N, C-alpha and C positions, 0 to 999 in steps of 0.2 A: 841774810843769805845762807842758804843751806849748803854745807860742804859734804862731799861724798868721797868715798874711797875709790881710787882708780881701779878699774876692772882688772888690771894686770896683777893686783895684789889679791885677787879673789880666784879661787880654784874650784873647778867643777869636780863632781864625784869621780869621774875617770882620772882626772889629773891627780887627785889626792891618792887614789889607789896606786897609780904609777909612781908617785913620789915616795910612797911608803912600801911599795912592793907587796901589796896585799890585794885580795879580791874584794869585789863589791860586798859580798856576803860578810866577810870579816870586818869591813868598815862599818856595816850596819850593826854587827854584834858589838863592836867597840862603842857605838853610839848608844846602844841599849844598856851597856854595863856602867852603872854609876861609879864603880871603883876604878874604871879605866882612866878617868880624867881627860878623855878625848874632847877637843874643842867642839863646841856646838856649831852647827851650820846656821847660816843666815838665809832666810827665805827671801828670794828676789822676785818671785812671781808665784802664782798659784801652784805651778808644777816644778819649779826650779829652786834649788838651794845652792849656796856657795860657801866655801870655807875661806877664812883668812889664811893665806899661805904662810905668813909669819907664825901664826898660832900652831899650825900643823907641824912646821919645822921645829918650833920650840918644844912641842910635845914629843916629837921623835928624838930630839936631843936629850930630853929629860929621861926618856926610856933607856938611852945609851949610858947615861951617867948615873942613873938611879936617883936623881934629884927631881922633885916635883917641878912642873912647869910653872912659871910665875904668872 
């Protein structure tokens, strides 16, 4: 049996931008920067990606504390 992550744990690009208080452009710049350590998105269809909300929150907290996200 295949297990899936509930969709409530997944965030769309606008939700991530709102959560972090950044623009879509800044989000894509973070994704292009290998040193940023930003969580990679998961492709859910040909035109849609989602982020694990927990990973984004952990990244945000690591930026606040100066410690790398696990």
